[in-house]
C-alpha positions, -999 to +999 in steps of 0.1 A: -014+423+271-042+421+254-043+446+224-076+463+214-081+488+188-107+512+188-122+531+159-135+568+167-154+591+148-161+628+153-190+653+136-206+682+145-240+696+145-262+729+151-288+728+176-313+745+197-329+731+227-349+736+259-341+713+288-369+716+314-365+693+334-336+715+355-352+738+385-369+762+376-359+795+362-325+774+353-311+793+322-311+762+301-350+761+300-348+790+276-348+781+237-309+780+234-282+763+212-246+747+211-221+735+187-223+704+199-195+671+188-208+636+185-180+614+194-182+575+187-159+550+194-159+512+185-140+479+181-152+472+140-148+435+132-123+427+103-143+429+068-171+459+079-157+484+058-157+489+021-119+478+019-090+475+050-079+508+061-111+528+048-124+524+085-124+558+099-137+573+069-164+547+064-171+551+104-174+592+100-200+586+069-219+561+091-221+586+123-226+617+098-255+599+085-270+593+121-269+629+132-274+644+100-316+652+111-302+672+143-284+696+124-298+730+129-329+715+140-347+721+177-340+690+197-372+693+213-389+682+183-369+649+185-368+644+224-386+653+255-360+660+272-327+664+250-301+663+277-263+652+268-269+620+278-303+616+256-286+627+225-261+600+232-288+574+236-304+587+205-272+579+181-262+550+198-295+536+183-296+557+150-263+546+142-264+512+141-237+495+148-234+462+175-201+468+193-205+505+200-183+508+232-191+548+237-212+580+225-197+609+238-218+641+237-198+675+237-222+704+241-196+731+249-157+735+244-160+733+282-182+703+288-198+668+279-208+635+289-194+602+271-223+568+275-212+534+278-237+502+260-244+503+297-259+534+304-227+544+324-226+581+323-190+596+325-199+636+330-167+659+319-165+699+329-133+717+324-119+749+348-094+773+337-069+794+360-037+815+363-010+804+383+028+806+391+049+777+404+082+762+403+094+730+407+118+731+438+134+691+431+144+691+400+180+694+385+201+727+393+196+743+356+166+723+347+136+746+336+108+741+353+132+749+385+126+786+379+098+805+387+070+806+358+035+805+350+007+785+332-026+786+319-035+753+336-070+735+330-084+712+350-111+684+340-135+669+371-149+636+361-178+618+373-190+583+368-222+570+374-249+545+364-276+564+351-306+534+353-323+551+330-323+584+341-322+615+314-292+635+331-264+629+349-239+651+376-251+683+369-227+706+354-241+735+375-231+711+408-197+705+396-193+746+389-202+750+430-177+726+438-148+738+417-159+774+431-140+775+465-110+757+450-106+778+418-100+812+448-075+789+463-057+785+426-061+813+406-039+845+401-015+823+433+015+809+434+011+776+442+045+771+459+028+788+489-001+763+490-004+742+516+004+710+505+015+725+470+048+732+480+062+711+447+033+714+426+041+693+397+002+683+377+005+652+394+007+664+429-020+695+418-046+667+403-041+645+437-045+676+460-079+685+444-093+651+445-083+652+480-106+685+486-134+668+459-140+636+466-154+637+500-184+659+483-186+645+453-189+604+449-192+604+416-152+617+413-135+594+387-106+617+377-091+642+381-074+660+348-048+688+351-034+703+319+001+721+325-004+732+289-024+723+259-001+692+250+010+674+285-006+666+318-016+642+337-043+621+352-051+606+398-079+583+405-076+583+438-048+552+434-030+557+403-010+587+380-013+587+346+005+611+316-001+621+283+024+641+260+009+652+225+019+663+197+011+665+157+025+648+124+022+668+093+027+641+068+022+627+035+000+584+026-016+566+008-037+540+008-025+511-011-054+489-007-080+516-015-098+503-050-090+513-083-104+548-088-107+558-053-091+588-045-072+579-017-049+558-034-033+590-041-004+609-025-027+626+003-021+637+037-034+650+072-021+672+100-024+638+125-028+645+163-010+619+182-013+614+222+009+586+236-004+578+274+021+564+296+015+550+333+041+547+360+043+551+399+047+583+419+086+593+423+085+605+458+114+631+455+104+647+422+069+647+427+060+630+393+058+597+372+074+608+343+098+644+332+071+656+303+105+668+288+121+636+290+086+614+272+097+640+242+134+636+248+134+598+239+101+600+216+120+622+192+142+597+170+106+581+162+085+614+160+113+624+133+107+593+112+073+606+105+066+639+110+072+660+077+075+624+062+062+602+033+047+574+057+044+548+030+078+548+019+086+551+060+069+518+071+081+498+043+056+474+031+028+482+055-004+503+045-005+539+063-040+533+075-045+552+108-046+523+129-014+504+108+004+533+116-002+538+154+006+499+156+041+507+138+045+538+163+039+514+192+066+492+179+091+517+183+077+540+212+078+510+238+113+504+232+123+536+249+090+542+270+082+511+287+058+529+305+034+540+273+003+519+276-025+535+252-015+552+215-045+581+203-043+591+169-064+613+151-062+618+109-089+644+115-109+662+147-121+631+165-113+605+136-090+585+139-078+551+162-069+542+196-047+514+203-051+501+243-026+474+258-025+472+296-050+504+310-074+527+309-072+565+308-104+590+309-119+604+278-103+638+268-115+663+245-107+663+208 
């Protein structure tokens, strides 16, 4: 079991663009604007930062400096074709880090591209449907056994080798493929749909996969958000789930140099995502009950939420990677299915700790 640590940073910018390589008359060919979010993920070498524990802030500074020329600019002055993919390539060159694992460009709240060092593109698009459901096989008294509803969110993930091309799978193509599925799922009782008699997040994801994969060979994952804080992925072979929560905690960085404000007591609202992988329970239709994940993790959560972290963790520092490792040591004792922890100290800025698997990128 090899532990891997990646640092993550994110920076927003406002810009206008025209994308002219799309068919004539496409709305993106007109000058328009976006609130972009650029994300970077990198495995940094020891000693890269000015002090141990300062990596997240320094990486964000590096990314902000790289992206600054794009802010309040017309991107066609910098690029012949300012696609999300080309913006990601530009950022990767400008940031001047040798081991950048991934650069993501999120052009709206609902779509983006993640580009790896081999020019492999992960295109994602988010959709929403409003539906009712109940889980028929849960124990008596379980709240999900009652008919209730959700504003479900679905992310379609499409992976492909770009081979130098300026654009990957077009978002409009994903929209066309999603449209008939939306008609089936939106404002419906999912239990009444053939194949969704037991509509867990996992089985909704695999139901969507079976309908889309024959028409979209690049489809790599289907993600279903049951709520804003939990959901499931399916990639045609295995299921994964995640549970997200926030921590409002105080801390100080004891290894920050004298005079650095981060030595003082300060705090963050952390976003914590626990990722788990387990076989599907054929009767229940889920891998692990989201409620069980919450219940089992609660004792760990209570140790660090609304707490002075520098006192809780003892002799360790409370930088974000150190805190992620502290959480891992305690969480795997009660959640052995856990294989990834994302811990962000601000939007998109933090640490990603993995040790036994992979999961698709999720918006931050």
